[in-house]
C-alpha positions in Angstrom: -10.0 60.1 -4.1 -7.2 62.6 -4.8 -4.4 61.9 -7.1 -1.1 63.8 -7.1 0.1 64.7 -10.6 3.6 66.2 -11.0 3.5 69.1 -13.4 6.1 71.5 -14.4 5.5 75.3 -15.1 8.0 77.1 -17.4 7.8 80.9 -17.7 8.9 82.6 -20.9 12.4 83.2 -19.6 14.3 80.0 -20.3 16.8 80.3 -17.4 14.2 80.2 -14.7 11.3 77.8 -14.0 9.0 76.7 -11.3 7.8 73.1 -10.6 4.5 72.6 -9.0 2.7 69.6 -7.5 -1.0 69.8 -8.0 -3.7 67.7 -6.3 -7.0 67.2 -8.1 -9.6 64.5 -8.4 -8.6 61.6 -10.7 -11.8 61.9 -12.6 -10.8 65.5 -13.6 -7.3 64.6 -14.8 -8.1 65.0 -18.5 -9.9 68.2 -18.0 -7.2 69.8 -15.8 -4.4 68.8 -18.2 -6.3 70.0 -21.2 -7.0 73.3 -19.6 -3.4 73.8 -18.5 -1.9 72.8 -21.9 -4.0 75.6 -23.5 -1.8 78.1 -21.7 1.2 79.2 -23.9 3.7 79.1 -21.0 2.8 75.7 -19.6 4.6 72.5 -20.4 4.2 69.1 -18.8 6.8 66.4 -18.5 6.0 62.8 -18.2 8.0 60.3 -16.2 9.1 56.9 -17.5 7.1 53.8 -16.5 10.1 52.5 -14.7 10.3 55.7 -12.6 6.6 55.6 -12.0 6.9 52.0 -10.7 9.8 52.9 -8.4 7.8 55.8 -6.9 4.7 53.6 -6.5 6.8 50.9 -4.7 8.3 53.5 -2.5 4.9 54.9 -1.6 3.8 51.3 -0.8 6.8 50.7 1.4 6.2 53.9 3.4 2.5 52.8 4.0 3.7 49.5 5.2 6.2 51.1 7.6 3.5 53.2 9.0 1.3 50.0 9.6 4.3 48.4 11.3 4.7 51.4 13.6 1.0 51.3 14.4 1.2 47.5 15.2 -1.2 46.6 12.4 1.5 44.7 10.4 4.3 42.5 11.6 7.7 43.3 10.4 10.1 40.7 9.0 13.6 40.2 10.4 16.4 41.6 8.2 18.1 38.1 8.2 15.0 36.6 6.7 14.9 39.3 4.0 18.6 38.8 3.1 18.2 35.0 2.9 15.3 35.5 0.5 17.5 37.6 -1.8 
C-alpha cells in the first residue's frame, strides 16, 4: 500500500523553496525519511494532529462521495443531517 507523505525541500537560498509530495511504501517510511534528512538542504515539516485528522476526515468524505456516485452507498438527506446537528 502506498502512503503519501508531504515533505518540503528548501534549497540554500532562503527566499525560494519547493514543496514536494512523495509516494512511497509505508514500510519504507523510516528509511526514506532518514535518507532525506541526511541531505544538508532538506528539511521536513510535520503537521499537527488536528490538521492530520481534518485531512483524514476529508479524504474519507471524498471516498464516500465516490461511493454514492457509483450507487454503492445511499446518501442522506440534507434535512436529516441538519436535524442531527
